[in-house]
ZAPA-150103 format. One record per residue: z, y, x of N, C-alpha, C in turn; residue in three letters. Coordinates in pm, 1 decimal. Last residue first. Example, Ala and Ser with C-alpha at 12.3 -4.5 7.8 and 13.67 -1.06 7.14 Angstrom:
! ZAPA-150103
R       n.zz       n.yy       n.xx      ca.zz      ca.yy      ca.xx       c.zz       c.yy       c.xx   resn
R      708.0     -225.0     1285.0      714.0     -106.0     1367.0      787.0        3.0     1290.0    Ser
R      780.0     -569.0     1319.0      780.0     -450.0     1230.0      780.0     -330.0     1320.0    Ala
***
This chain:
! ZAPA-150103
R       n.zz       n.yy       n.xx      ca.zz      ca.yy      ca.xx       c.zz       c.yy       c.xx   resn
R     3327.9   -16994.3   -14165.2     3369.9   -17084.9   -14056.7     3489.4   -17027.2   -13983.5    Ala
R     3390.1   -16923.2   -14509.5     3351.4   -16879.5   -14375.7     3405.8   -16974.2   -14270.1    Pro
R     3316.1   -17190.4   -14739.6     3405.8   -17088.9   -14687.4     3357.0   -17044.9   -14549.2    Gln
R     3163.5   -17402.3   -14820.3     3121.2   -17270.4   -14862.2     3209.8   -17157.8   -14814.5    Gly
R     3231.5   -17637.8   -14713.4     3287.2   -17609.5   -14845.6     3254.6   -17468.9   -14893.5    Asp
R     3114.0   -17641.2   -14457.2     3056.1   -17724.8   -14561.9     3108.9   -17695.7   -14700.3    Gly
R     3121.8   -17292.4   -14357.3     3154.8   -17433.4   -14340.8     3096.4   -17510.7   -14457.4    Thr
R     2880.7   -17041.3   -14260.2     2975.6   -17099.8   -14353.6     3004.7   -17244.8   -14316.6    Gln
R     2813.5   -16751.1   -14061.7     2802.6   -16894.6   -14084.1     2914.2   -16947.2   -14172.8    Pro
R     2715.6   -16443.9   -14213.7     2817.1   -16514.8   -14135.7     2809.7   -16663.5   -14165.0    Val
R     2548.1   -16313.3   -14382.5     2487.8   -16367.9   -14261.3     2585.7   -16448.1   -14177.2    Asp
R     2701.3   -16209.0   -14577.3     2611.1   -16317.1   -14615.9     2545.3   -16382.2   -14495.5    Asp
R     2824.6   -15998.3   -14444.7     2901.7   -16119.4   -14472.0     2811.2   -16236.2   -14507.6    Arg
R     2601.9   -15849.6   -14194.9     2663.2   -15861.4   -14326.6     2733.0   -15993.8   -14347.3    Gly
R     2689.1   -15752.5   -13860.8     2602.6   -15827.1   -13952.1     2676.0   -15846.3   -14084.4    Leu
R     2843.6   -15612.8   -13671.3     2825.2   -15558.1   -13804.8     2722.5   -15626.9   -13890.9    Gly
R     2919.3   -15707.9   -13431.5     2804.7   -15616.4   -13429.8     2768.4   -15567.1   -13569.2    Ile
R     3137.9   -15865.8   -13506.5     3156.8   -15758.7   -13408.4     3041.6   -15659.0   -13409.7    Ala
R     3032.5   -16057.7   -13674.5     3119.2   -15955.5   -13731.3     3138.3   -15838.6   -13635.3    Gln
R     2881.0   -16206.8   -13488.0     2819.3   -16146.4   -13606.2     2904.1   -16032.6   -13660.5    Ala
R     3073.1   -16291.6   -13297.1     2957.1   -16211.1   -13258.1     2903.5   -16134.4   -13378.5    Trp
R     3237.8   -16445.4   -13465.1     3291.8   -16329.3   -13395.4     3181.0   -16235.0   -13350.2    Leu
R     3055.6   -16645.8   -13545.2     3116.3   -16557.4   -13645.0     3170.8   -16430.9   -13578.8    Lys
R     3004.9   -16763.7   -13298.0     2895.7   -16702.8   -13373.6     2948.9   -16605.7   -13477.9    Thr
R     3256.2   -16862.8   -13229.6     3192.5   -16762.3   -13144.8     3082.2   -16688.9   -13219.9    Leu
R     3279.3   -17049.7   -13440.2     3372.7   -16938.0   -13428.9     3315.2   -16826.6   -13342.3    Thr
R     3071.1   -17230.5   -13389.9     3076.6   -17159.5   -13517.9     3166.7   -17036.9   -13509.3    Ala
R     3147.1   -17320.4   -13132.4     3019.5   -17250.9   -13151.7     3021.3   -17170.1   -13280.8    Val
R     3397.3   -17440.7   -13190.7     3386.6   -17331.9   -13093.4     3259.2   -17251.5   -13114.9    Ala
R     3326.2   -17641.3   -13369.1     3415.9   -17534.4   -13413.7     3405.7   -17414.7   -13319.9    Val
R     3162.1   -17796.9   -13199.5     3108.2   -17739.0   -13322.7     3194.1   -17623.7   -13372.8    Asp
R     3341.4   -17868.1   -12987.8     3219.7   -17791.0   -12962.8     3169.1   -17723.0   -13089.7    Glu
R     3686.1   -17828.3   -12982.9     3574.7   -17893.1   -13051.2     3450.4   -17807.1   -13032.0    Ser
R     3851.2   -17802.0   -12663.1     3807.0   -17746.3   -12790.6     3701.1   -17836.9   -12851.3    Tyr
R     4106.6   -17791.9   -12418.3     4011.7   -17872.3   -12495.2     3980.6   -17806.9   -12629.6    Asp
R     4123.4   -17648.4   -12103.7     4169.1   -17636.0   -12242.0     4064.0   -17700.6   -12331.7    Val
R     4041.5   -17655.1   -11833.7     4067.1   -17779.7   -11904.8     4127.6   -17768.2   -12042.3    Gly
R     3956.0   -17459.4   -11665.3     4100.8   -17478.0   -11676.7     4139.5   -17594.6   -11766.9    His
R     3674.6   -17494.5   -11690.6     3738.3   -17487.4   -11559.1     3887.1   -17519.8   -11568.4    Val
R     3600.8   -17512.5   -11958.5     3537.0   -17601.6   -11861.6     3600.4   -17599.7   -11723.1    Phe
R     3777.1   -17335.5   -12108.3     3736.4   -17467.8   -12154.5     3696.3   -17557.9   -12038.2    Trp
R     3811.7   -17100.3   -11963.8     3928.2   -17171.6   -12016.5     3893.5   -17315.8   -12049.2    Leu
R     3539.0   -17038.8   -11922.0     3626.7   -17069.4   -11808.7     3750.5   -17145.5   -11854.1    Leu
R     3453.7   -16985.3   -12181.7     3396.0   -17101.1   -12112.0     3478.0   -17138.0   -11988.8    Ser
R     3602.5   -16752.6   -12231.7     3626.0   -16872.9   -12311.1     3572.6   -16996.6   -12239.4    Phe
R     3484.2   -16575.8   -12052.5     3625.2   -16613.0   -12035.1     3657.1   -16740.9   -12111.9    His
R     3222.9   -16566.7   -12163.2     3245.7   -16605.7   -12023.9     3389.7   -16654.0   -12003.8    Glu
R     3266.2   -16470.4   -12419.1     3218.2   -16608.3   -12405.2     3234.8   -16656.9   -12261.1    Ile
R     3367.2   -16210.0   -12354.2     3440.6   -16302.7   -12441.1     3396.1   -16447.0   -12417.6    Met
R     3166.3   -16091.2   -12204.9     3293.8   -16122.7   -12141.4     3376.0   -16221.0   -12222.4    Gly
R     2977.1   -16055.8   -12408.2     2948.9   -16147.0   -12298.5     3075.4   -16187.7   -12225.5    Gly
R     3109.0   -15863.3   -12554.5     3087.0   -15994.1   -12615.7     3052.1   -16098.1   -12510.2    Leu
R     3107.0   -15652.7   -12363.5     3232.5   -15702.7   -12419.7     3216.0   -15842.7   -12478.4    Met
R     2831.9   -15619.7   -12311.8     2924.3   -15651.0   -12202.7     3054.3   -15710.3   -12255.8    Ser
R     2732.4   -15555.4   -12565.9     2683.0   -15674.8   -12496.9     2778.2   -15716.8   -12385.6    Ala
R     2867.3   -15313.7   -12609.7     2893.3   -15428.3   -12697.6     2849.1   -15558.0   -12630.7    Ala
R     2747.1   -15158.9   -12410.4     2890.6   -15186.1   -12404.4     2927.0   -15305.7   -12491.3    Leu
R     2481.5   -15157.1   -12503.5     2513.1   -15207.7   -12369.4     2660.6   -15244.0   -12358.3    Ala
R     2499.0   -15044.6   -12762.9     2453.0   -15183.1   -12744.4     2485.4   -15241.0   -12606.9    Pro
R     2753.3   -14888.5   -12917.3     2677.3   -14876.4   -12793.4     2630.1   -15017.1   -12757.9    Asp
R     2741.1   -14865.9   -13273.1     2779.9   -14938.7   -13152.1     2692.6   -14897.8   -13034.2    Leu
R     2633.4   -14748.9   -13492.0     2728.8   -14668.7   -13415.8     2773.1   -14737.2   -13286.9    Asp
R     2484.4   -14932.7   -13626.4     2413.0   -14840.6   -13538.4     2506.1   -14750.2   -13458.6    Arg
R     2544.8   -15263.6   -13676.1     2609.9   -15132.9   -13677.8     2543.9   -15039.3   -13576.4    Asp
R     2247.3   -15433.4   -13782.9     2368.2   -15423.8   -13701.2     2417.9   -15279.8   -13703.1    Ala
R     2024.4   -15404.8   -13935.4     2104.1   -15525.3   -13957.0     2233.9   -15525.2   -13876.8    Met
R     1824.2   -15217.5   -13899.8     1929.1   -15188.6   -13995.8     2020.7   -15305.7   -14024.3    Gly
R     1651.5   -15253.4   -13697.4     1614.2   -15314.3   -13825.8     1719.2   -15289.1   -13933.5    Arg
R     1788.3   -15139.2   -13488.6     1664.9   -15074.7   -13532.7     1618.3   -15127.6   -13667.7    Glu
R     1989.8   -15330.2   -13457.1     2023.1   -15194.4   -13501.0     1899.8   -15123.7   -13556.2    Gln
R     1839.8   -15542.1   -13360.4     1906.4   -15555.3   -13490.0     1947.4   -15418.6   -13544.5    Leu
R     1764.7   -15431.9   -13113.4     1662.2   -15466.8   -13212.5     1723.3   -15480.5   -13351.6    His
R     2016.8   -15410.8   -12989.3     1938.3   -15290.3   -13016.8     1830.9   -15317.6   -13122.7    Arg
R     2085.3   -15679.1   -12959.6     2166.2   -15591.9   -13045.7     2087.3   -15467.6   -13084.5    Ile
R     1882.6   -15759.5   -12778.0     1895.8   -15822.4   -12909.2     1974.5   -15736.2   -13006.4    Gly
R     1938.4   -15598.1   -12557.7     1809.7   -15583.0   -12626.4     1816.9   -15642.4   -12766.1    Ile
R     2191.0   -15703.8   -12489.7     2176.9   -15562.9   -12527.8     2047.1   -15540.3   -12605.6    Glu
R     2123.6   -15963.8   -12416.4     2207.2   -15940.9   -12534.0     2196.6   -15797.1   -12583.3    Asn
R     1972.2   -15907.9   -12186.3     1911.0   -15979.2   -12299.5     1991.6   -15957.0   -12426.9    Arg
R     2168.9   -15785.5   -12029.4     2049.7   -15710.0   -12068.8     1981.8   -15776.0   -12187.8    Arg
R     2342.9   -15996.0   -11990.0     2387.7   -15879.4   -12065.0     2269.4   -15797.2   -12113.1    Leu
R     2178.3   -16166.8   -11839.9     2233.7   -16212.1   -11967.8     2276.2   -16092.5   -12053.2    Phe
R     2121.6   -16013.3   -11609.7     2013.1   -16054.7   -11700.2     2062.1   -16102.7   -11835.4    Pro
R     2398.9   -15963.9   -11505.5     2310.0   -15859.6   -11554.9     2197.8   -15909.1   -11646.4    Glu
R     2552.4   -16162.9   -11390.0     2574.9   -16129.7   -11531.1     2462.2   -16044.9   -11589.6    Arg
R     2465.5   -16157.8   -11124.5     2443.4   -16278.3   -11204.1     2455.8   -16247.1   -11352.7    Ile
R     2560.7   -15911.1   -11043.2     2416.5   -15933.1   -11047.3     2382.2   -16055.6   -11131.4    Gln
R     2834.5   -15960.4   -11053.0     2777.3   -15859.1   -11141.7     2626.1   -15875.1   -11153.1    Leu
R     2854.0   -16155.1   -10850.1     2889.6   -16188.4   -10988.0     2827.8   -16089.6   -11085.6    Lys
R     2778.8   -15999.8   -10628.1     2698.0   -16114.7   -10667.9     2726.2   -16153.4   -10812.1    Leu
R     2990.3   -15821.1   -10616.0     2856.6   -15770.5   -10646.4     2765.1   -15883.7   -10691.8    Glu
R     3188.2   -16005.9   -10551.2     3202.4   -15925.2   -10672.0     3065.8   -15869.6   -10713.4    Arg
R     3101.5   -16100.3   -10309.9     3093.5   -16189.9   -10424.9     3115.9   -16116.2   -10556.5    Phe
R     3145.4   -15868.5   -10152.5     3015.3   -15936.2   -10154.5     3000.7   -16020.3   -10279.7    Tyr
R     3420.4   -15808.3   -10186.6     3317.8   -15720.4   -10243.7     3179.7   -15785.2   -10252.2    Pro
R     3666.8   -16031.0   -10278.0     3558.9   -16012.8   -10181.4     3447.6   -15927.1   -10242.4    Asp
R     3855.0   -16085.0   -10472.7     3900.1   -16023.8   -10347.3     3789.1   -15992.1   -10247.8    Arg
R     3728.6   -16182.8   -10700.4     3851.6   -16104.5   -10716.0     3884.2   -16027.1   -10588.8    Ile
R     3522.2   -16347.3   -10627.7     3489.1   -16211.4   -10672.6     3612.0   -16122.8   -10685.0    Ala
R     3632.2   -16597.8   -10577.3     3595.1   -16513.3   -10464.5     3573.4   -16368.3   -10506.0    Leu
R     3670.4   -16698.6   -10837.1     3783.8   -16683.5   -10745.8     3751.4   -16585.9   -10633.6    Glu
R     3408.6   -16700.1   -10932.4     3511.7   -16623.5   -11002.9     3630.2   -16597.4   -10911.0    Glu
R     3283.5   -16878.8   -10761.1     3251.2   -16736.4   -10748.2     3351.1   -16649.3   -10822.7    Ile
R     3410.2   -17119.5   -10842.6     3410.9   -17076.4   -10702.8     3387.3   -16926.2   -10693.3    Val
R     3347.9   -17138.5   -11113.6     3487.6   -17119.7   -11074.1     3498.2   -17070.3   -10929.9    Ala
R     3078.5   -17191.6   -11094.4     3120.0   -17065.6   -11155.3     3264.4   -17035.1   -11116.7    Ile
R     3095.8   -17448.6   -10993.3     3044.6   -17341.6   -10908.0     3080.0   -17204.5   -10962.9    Leu
R     3200.3   -17579.3   -11213.0     3274.0   -17583.1   -11086.5     3224.9   -17475.7   -10990.2    Arg
R     3013.5   -17538.9   -11424.5     3148.8   -17482.9   -11429.5     3216.5   -17477.5   -11293.2    Ala
R     2758.4   -17607.4   -11494.3     2776.6   -17534.1   -11368.7     2918.7   -17482.0   -11350.2    Asn
R     2777.0   -17734.8   -11737.4     2705.1   -17802.5   -11629.8     2732.8   -17737.6   -11493.9    Arg
R     2903.1   -17539.6   -11889.9     2972.3   -17665.3   -11862.1     2909.1   -17735.6   -11742.7    Lys
R     2698.9   -17353.1   -11903.8     2824.2   -17316.9   -11837.1     2903.5   -17442.1   -11801.2    Ala
R     2513.0   -17489.2   -12054.8     2480.5   -17464.3   -11914.0     2604.6   -17419.8   -11836.3    Val
R     2658.6   -17502.6   -12298.6     2608.6   -17624.6   -12234.5     2579.7   -17601.2   -12086.5    Ala
R     2705.1   -17236.0   -12361.2     2819.2   -17323.2   -12333.1     2774.9   -17450.2   -12261.1    Leu
R     2439.9   -17158.2   -12408.9     2515.4   -17099.0   -12298.3     2633.9   -17187.3   -12261.5    Tyr
R     2377.8   -17309.2   -12635.5     2307.9   -17335.7   -12510.3     2382.3   -17276.7   -12391.0    Lys
R     2550.1   -17197.0   -12825.9     2556.5   -17340.7   -12796.5     2491.8   -17371.2   -12661.2    Arg
R     2464.7   -16927.4   -12824.3     2601.9   -16963.6   -12787.6     2612.4   -17110.3   -12747.8    Asn
R     2198.3   -16953.2   -12912.1     2227.1   -16897.4   -12779.6     2367.6   -16934.6   -12733.7    Ala
R     2238.4   -17057.1   -13170.1     2163.2   -17134.6   -13071.9     2193.6   -17085.5   -12930.2    Asp
R     2376.2   -16841.2   -13288.4     2439.6   -16972.6   -13277.3     2371.5   -17057.4   -13170.8    Glu
R     2178.8   -16643.4   -13274.2     2306.0   -16623.9   -13204.2     2375.8   -16758.1   -13184.0    Ile
R     1985.3   -16762.5   -13438.0     1954.1   -16735.5   -13298.0     2081.1   -16712.8   -13215.4    Arg
R     2113.3   -16774.0   -13681.6     2065.3   -16898.0   -13620.2     2038.6   -16877.5   -13472.0    Ser
R     2157.9   -16499.9   -13728.0     2270.1   -16591.6   -13709.6     2228.1   -16721.6   -13642.7    Leu
R     1896.8   -16380.9   -13754.5     1986.2   -16347.9   -13642.4     2097.1   -16449.2   -13619.6    Pro
R     1621.3   -16605.5   -13825.1     1729.3   -16517.7   -13869.2     1831.0   -16497.3   -13756.5    Asp
R     1423.4   -16786.8   -13745.6     1420.5   -16651.4   -13689.6     1535.5   -16560.7   -13731.7    Pro
R     1530.6   -17118.1   -13645.0     1492.8   -17020.8   -13748.3     1506.2   -16878.2   -13695.5    Pro
R     1400.5   -17281.0   -13360.8     1517.9   -17215.2   -13419.1     1471.1   -17115.9   -13524.9    Val
R     1184.9   -17386.1   -13230.4     1213.2   -17439.0   -13363.7     1338.6   -17378.8   -13427.0    Asp
R     1180.4   -17274.0   -12980.7     1075.5   -17234.1   -13074.7     1106.7   -17279.8   -13216.5    His
R     1508.3   -17171.1   -12871.9     1402.8   -17270.8   -12888.3     1301.1   -17221.9   -12990.7    Ser
R     1619.2   -16897.6   -12668.9     1604.6   -16960.7   -12800.6     1489.4   -17061.2   -12802.4    Pro
R     1756.2   -16971.9   -12340.8     1660.6   -16900.7   -12425.7     1647.6   -16971.4   -12559.8    Leu
R     1911.0   -17114.6   -12167.9     1977.8   -17058.0   -12284.9     1886.2   -16971.6   -12370.7    Ser
R     1751.5   -17188.5   -11956.4     1801.9   -17294.4   -12044.4     1866.7   -17240.2   -12170.6    Ser
R     1710.3   -16943.3   -11826.7     1598.6   -17011.1   -11892.8     1648.2   -17113.7   -11993.2    Thr
R     1971.9   -16893.9   -11731.9     1903.8   -16796.6   -11817.5     1791.7   -16863.8   -11895.6    Phe
R     2025.9   -17117.3   -11574.3     2110.9   -17087.2   -11689.1     2040.9   -16992.8   -11786.1    Met
R     1824.1   -17091.7   -11378.8     1828.3   -17210.3   -11465.1     1911.0   -17183.2   -11590.3    Asp
R     1898.5   -16849.0   -11262.2     1766.8   -16863.5   -11323.9     1762.4   -16981.2   -11418.8    Gly
R     2149.8   -16923.6   -11165.1     2139.1   -16820.6   -11268.0     2005.3   -16827.5   -11338.8    Thr
R     2081.0   -17108.9   -10967.7     2155.0   -17153.4   -11085.8     2143.4   -17052.7   -11199.3    Ile
R     1953.3   -16940.5   -10780.4     1882.0   -17053.0   -10841.3     1949.1   -17096.6   -10970.7    Thr
R     2164.6   -16770.8   -10715.8     2039.7   -16714.7   -10768.3     1960.4   -16823.1   -10839.8    Thr
R     2344.9   -16953.2   -10610.2     2374.5   -16890.4   -10738.4     2253.4   -16821.7   -10798.5    Phe
R     2213.3   -17019.2   -10371.9     2245.2   -17122.8   -10469.8     2270.4   -17061.3   -10606.8    Leu
R     2212.4   -16774.3   -10240.9     2085.4   -16837.3   -10278.9     2107.3   -16942.5   -10386.5    Glu
R     2488.5   -16742.9   -10203.9     2412.4   -16645.7   -10281.3     2280.2   -16701.8   -10328.5    Gly
R     2536.4   -16962.2   -10038.3     2599.1   -16957.6   -10170.4     2527.3   -16857.1   -10260.4    Leu
R     2389.2   -16885.4    -9816.7     2344.7   -17003.7    -9890.5     2411.7   -17010.2   -10027.6    Ile
R     2531.4   -16653.3    -9739.4     2389.6   -16644.8    -9774.5     2344.7   -16766.0    -9855.0    Ala
R     2785.9   -16742.8    -9672.5     2769.4   -16654.3    -9787.8     2624.4   -16651.1    -9834.3    Glu
R     2730.1   -16877.0    -9439.1     2774.4   -16955.0    -9554.8     2759.3   -16872.7    -9682.6    Lys
R     2434.8   -16728.0    -9289.0     2578.7   -16744.7    -9309.5     2605.2   -16839.3    -9426.4    Thr
R     2159.6   -16744.3    -9261.4     2237.9   -16678.6    -9156.9     2386.1   -16711.5    -9165.6    Arg
R     1942.9   -17021.7    -9303.4     2044.4   -16932.9    -9361.6     2131.2   -16874.8    -9251.0    Phe
R     1752.9   -17157.9    -9148.1     1720.8   -17121.4    -9286.8     1818.3   -17020.0    -9346.9    Tyr
R     1859.3   -17194.5    -8899.9     1717.1   -17161.6    -8907.4     1681.6   -17110.1    -9046.6    His
R     2112.1   -17280.5    -8948.3     2094.5   -17140.2    -8911.8     1947.9   -17099.5    -8905.2    Tyr
R     2061.1   -17554.8    -8996.9     2116.0   -17468.5    -9102.5     2086.3   -17322.7    -9071.7    Phe
R     1984.4   -17638.9    -8743.8     1882.8   -17631.3    -8849.1     1932.2   -17543.9    -8964.0    Val
R     2230.8   -17642.1    -8611.1     2128.5   -17545.2    -8573.0     2021.1   -17529.1    -8678.2    Gly
R     2356.3   -17859.0    -8733.9     2415.5   -17725.5    -8742.7     2310.1   -17618.3    -8714.3    Tyr
R     2109.4   -18083.9    -8878.0     2201.0   -18035.3    -8775.0     2251.4   -17894.8    -8805.6    Ser
R     2107.7   -18310.4    -9162.0     2042.3   -18231.0    -9058.5     2148.2   -18175.1    -8964.1    Thr
R     2194.8   -18416.9    -9400.9     2131.9   -18504.6    -9303.6     2058.0   -18430.1    -9194.7    Gly
R     2341.5   -18272.8    -9574.1     2196.0   -18263.3    -9589.7     2121.8   -18352.9    -9491.7    Ala
R     2592.9   -18319.1    -9474.4     2560.7   -18372.0    -9607.3     2409.4   -18371.0    -9631.1    Arg
R     2573.6   -18175.6    -9233.0     2590.1   -18321.0    -9230.3     2552.9   -18382.4    -9364.3    Ala
R     2553.0   -17912.6    -9332.8     2444.9   -17970.2    -9252.8     2453.4   -18122.4    -9250.8    Ala
R     2801.0   -17888.7    -9460.8     2676.5   -17876.0    -9537.5     2561.8   -17940.9    -9462.4    Ile
R     2977.5   -17916.7    -9246.9     2986.1   -18008.3    -9361.3     2855.2   -18008.1    -9439.6    Asp
R     2906.4   -17699.6    -9088.1     2881.6   -17834.7    -9036.1     2890.2   -17938.8    -9147.0    Ser
R     3001.8   -17493.7    -9242.7     2857.0   -17508.5    -9228.5     2823.3   -17646.9    -9175.5    Ile
R     3270.4   -17597.1    -9455.0     3218.2   -17554.0    -9325.7     3068.0   -17574.9    -9321.9    Arg
R     3500.6   -17506.5    -9709.6     3371.1   -17565.7    -9673.2     3324.3   -17509.1    -9539.1    Ala
R     3719.6   -17357.4    -9770.0     3739.9   -17476.0    -9686.5     3609.5   -17543.0    -9645.0    Asp
R     3612.6   -17149.5    -9928.3     3691.5   -17119.2    -9808.5     3703.2   -17238.6    -9714.1    Arg
R     3482.2   -17274.6   -10148.5     3407.9   -17198.6   -10048.0     3487.0   -17182.1    -9918.7    Phe
R     3558.0   -17620.4   -10222.7     3574.5   -17477.1   -10241.2     3507.4   -17402.2   -10127.5    Gly
R     3505.9   -17889.4   -10198.6     3603.8   -17830.5   -10107.2     3639.6   -17686.5   -10140.2    Leu
R     3324.2   -17962.6   -10406.0     3429.5   -18054.2   -10362.1     3542.5   -17983.3   -10286.8    Glu
R     3152.5   -17747.1   -10439.1     3222.5   -17801.3   -10555.8     3340.7   -17889.1   -10514.7    Glu
R     3057.3   -17718.0   -10178.3     3135.4   -17609.5   -10239.6     3214.1   -17659.7   -10360.0    Phe
R     2919.3   -17963.1   -10152.0     3032.6   -17932.0   -10064.1     3119.9   -17821.6   -10124.3    Val
R     2718.6   -17945.6   -10349.1     2814.8   -18055.6   -10350.1     2939.8   -18020.9   -10269.1    Glu
R     2581.7   -17712.8   -10262.9     2642.4   -17720.5   -10396.2     2749.6   -17828.9   -10399.9    Arg
R     2492.4   -17790.8   -10012.4     2590.3   -17682.5   -10023.6     2658.7   -17685.7   -10159.4    Ala
R     2301.4   -17981.8   -10080.2     2422.9   -18023.4   -10009.3     2531.7   -17917.0   -10020.8    Ala
R     2109.2   -17814.5   -10196.5     2171.0   -17920.9   -10276.5     2302.2   -17966.9   -10212.0    His
R     2046.4   -17659.7    -9972.1     2101.1   -17595.6   -10092.3     2171.9   -17698.7   -10179.7    Ile
R     1944.7   -17857.9    -9800.2     2061.2   -17778.7    -9760.7     2126.9   -17712.8    -9882.0    Leu
R     1722.7   -17943.8    -9944.3     1831.6   -18038.3    -9917.3     1958.9   -17964.3    -9876.5    Ala
R     1565.3   -17714.5    -9934.6     1615.0   -17761.8   -10064.1     1732.1   -17857.5   -10045.4    Ser
R     1509.3   -17713.3    -9660.7     1582.1   -17601.3    -9720.9     1642.8   -17641.8    -9855.1    Arg
R     1363.3   -17952.6    -9641.0     1487.1   -17933.3    -9565.2     1572.3   -17823.0    -9626.8    Thr
R     1143.6   -17900.7    -9807.2     1233.8   -18012.9    -9837.0     1367.6   -17995.0    -9766.1    Arg
R     1027.8   -17685.9    -9673.0     1078.2   -17666.5    -9809.3     1174.4   -17777.5    -9848.3    Arg
R      954.5   -17811.8    -9434.4     1051.4   -17703.2    -9433.2     1111.6   -17678.8    -9570.3    Gly
R      763.2   -17990.8    -9532.3      884.1   -18041.3    -9466.7      992.9   -17934.5    -9464.9    Arg
R      568.4   -17816.6    -9624.0      636.9   -17904.1    -9719.9      766.7   -17957.4    -9659.8    Ala
R      584.3   -17483.4    -9483.6      546.7   -17624.5    -9479.8      625.9   -17705.0    -9581.9    Thr
R      689.5   -17230.2    -9509.7      546.2   -17246.6    -9535.1      502.9   -17392.4    -9537.4    Ser
R      996.8   -17158.4    -9683.7      921.6   -17213.5    -9570.6      776.7   -17241.0    -9607.6    Pro
R     1067.5   -16851.5    -9842.5     1039.1   -16993.2    -9861.1      958.7   -17045.2    -9743.0    Thr
R     1304.2   -16627.9    -9687.1     1172.5   -16660.3    -9741.3     1154.6   -16811.3    -9751.0    Ser
R     1638.4   -16574.7    -9802.4     1543.3   -16606.1    -9698.1     1412.2   -16649.4    -9760.0    Thr
R     1737.5   -16308.0   -10018.6     1719.4   -16449.3    -9992.4     1618.9   -16471.3    -9880.5    Pro
R     1910.0   -16022.5    -9883.0     1795.4   -16078.6    -9953.6     1781.9   -16226.1    -9921.0    Ala
R     2251.2   -15957.3    -9926.4     2146.1   -15997.7    -9835.2     2033.0   -16062.2    -9912.2    Thr
R     2335.6   -15701.4   -10166.1     2343.7   -15836.2   -10112.8     2229.4   -15862.2   -10017.6    Leu
R     2438.5   -15365.6   -10086.9     2353.8   -15462.6   -10154.9     2367.9   -15598.9   -10089.1    Met
***
């Protein structure tokens, strides 16, 4: 299991220092990558000392884990459906796809850091899986609800479908925001939504259409 996050400091000054270290770590990891980043770089960027870093975090891995826990919470909350989104499944899927891409773009450089590390480091591989879990669970619940309403293919395993569809958008966002392949946002969102809808068995009438009445 991953190391548990360090406890929140009891004083306002301590909380400010810890927050400054996390903010500095994000900048340093984005600029240098995890392997080349040093704890002294993070401490200097935060305007504090090497020793102060160790008061709040045991290792470089610990602060990256804490940083990703914070980012994951922001990504999850930011990609929740808005109250003004129509309740039909396609509108909600489209809204979720658009919001996920927006938060993935905002955090792309850090996502790239953990993607690289997860390939060869068990600690970061587990961290990546933990980061994915709340998103996949939310998608699984959504698919299951549609199945119960007779709107999605009941033969699908909702957990497996959620993992596969989640992997599709994760990989696509890496190509776009990390590797620099350029796409139109509107076309990308419409296409992802159509692929989601057809993959889980929503009816043709529910598939998003272009302005000329043809499927997107």
